[in-house]
C-alpha positions, 0 to 999 in steps of 0.5 A: 472492470477495474478500479484505479487507486492512488498508492502513497508510499513513506519510508522505506516503501519510498526509499526502495520504489523511489517515488512517493506515490503510484496510481494502479488499476486493480481488479474489483473486490481487491483488498488492501492487503494485496497493495503491499503483497504486489510491492513484494513481488516486484521488490522482495526485500520489502517482505520483512516489512509486511506484517509490520505496516500498517494500512490507510485508505481515505485517511483512515487506518484499516484492515488488511482485508478492507475492499478497495473502492474507485479513487480509493487513497491507499497508504502503506505505513511502515514503523518508523524510528527517531525523532 
Protein backbone atom coordinates (compact mmCIF):
# COMPACT_ATOMS: atom_id res chain seq x y z
CA UNK A 1 0.00 0.00 0.00
CA UNK A 2 1.19 3.53 -0.69
CA UNK A 3 1.16 6.74 1.29
CA UNK A 4 0.95 10.28 -0.05
CA UNK A 5 3.21 13.06 1.22
CA UNK A 6 3.67 16.71 0.33
CA UNK A 7 7.31 17.68 -0.17
CA UNK A 8 8.08 21.38 0.40
CA UNK A 9 11.19 22.59 -1.42
CA UNK A 10 13.40 25.51 -0.41
CA UNK A 11 16.59 27.19 -1.61
CA UNK A 12 18.66 24.97 -3.95
CA UNK A 13 15.96 22.26 -4.12
CA UNK A 14 13.37 24.76 -5.35
CA UNK A 15 15.86 26.34 -7.75
CA UNK A 16 16.76 23.01 -9.35
CA UNK A 17 13.22 21.61 -9.56
CA UNK A 18 11.55 24.93 -10.39
CA UNK A 19 8.54 24.31 -8.11
CA UNK A 20 7.85 25.06 -4.43
CA UNK A 21 6.33 21.67 -3.63
CA UNK A 22 5.63 18.16 -4.87
CA UNK A 23 3.01 15.58 -3.94
CA UNK A 24 4.39 12.05 -4.02
CA UNK A 25 3.13 8.55 -3.48
CA UNK A 26 5.64 6.43 -1.58
CA UNK A 27 5.61 2.86 -0.29
CA UNK A 28 4.52 2.40 3.32
CA UNK A 29 7.45 2.42 5.76
CA UNK A 30 9.38 4.93 3.62
CA UNK A 31 11.71 7.15 5.62
CA UNK A 32 12.23 10.87 5.19
CA UNK A 33 15.80 10.44 3.90
CA UNK A 34 14.44 8.51 0.92
CA UNK A 35 12.71 11.68 -0.28
CA UNK A 36 15.99 13.48 -0.92
CA UNK A 37 17.53 10.28 -2.30
CA UNK A 38 14.72 10.10 -4.86
CA UNK A 39 15.33 13.72 -5.86
CA UNK A 40 19.03 13.00 -6.31
CA UNK A 41 18.22 10.08 -8.65
CA UNK A 42 16.51 12.46 -11.07
CA UNK A 43 18.64 15.54 -10.30
CA UNK A 44 22.21 14.32 -9.54
CA UNK A 45 23.48 17.88 -9.06
CA UNK A 46 21.68 17.84 -5.68
CA UNK A 47 23.96 15.10 -4.32
CA UNK A 48 26.37 17.64 -2.83
CA UNK A 49 23.58 18.82 -0.52
CA UNK A 50 22.51 15.36 0.75
CA UNK A 51 24.56 15.26 3.94
CA UNK A 52 23.96 18.95 4.71
CA UNK A 53 20.17 18.86 4.46
CA UNK A 54 17.97 18.90 7.55
CA UNK A 55 14.56 17.28 7.44
CA UNK A 56 11.26 18.46 8.82
CA UNK A 57 8.04 16.50 9.08
CA UNK A 58 4.87 18.32 10.10
CA UNK A 59 6.84 21.35 11.39
CA UNK A 60 9.26 19.30 13.52
CA UNK A 61 12.93 18.60 12.78
CA UNK A 62 13.45 14.85 12.46
CA UNK A 63 16.31 12.44 11.69
CA UNK A 64 16.62 10.93 8.21
CA UNK A 65 15.38 7.54 9.41
CA UNK A 66 11.97 8.85 10.52
CA UNK A 67 9.17 6.73 9.01
CA UNK A 68 6.65 8.75 7.03
CA UNK A 69 2.90 8.52 7.47
CA UNK A 70 0.13 9.18 4.95
CA UNK A 71 -0.55 12.92 4.70
CA UNK A 72 2.80 14.05 6.16
CA UNK A 73 4.34 17.33 5.05
CA UNK A 74 8.06 16.87 4.44
CA UNK A 75 10.38 19.87 4.33
CA UNK A 76 13.90 19.70 2.92
CA UNK A 77 16.09 22.40 4.44
CA UNK A 78 19.52 22.83 2.86
CA UNK A 79 22.05 25.22 4.39
CA UNK A 80 21.30 28.82 3.47
CA UNK A 81 23.68 31.75 3.42
CA UNK A 82 23.06 35.45 3.26
CA UNK A 83 21.43 37.90 5.56
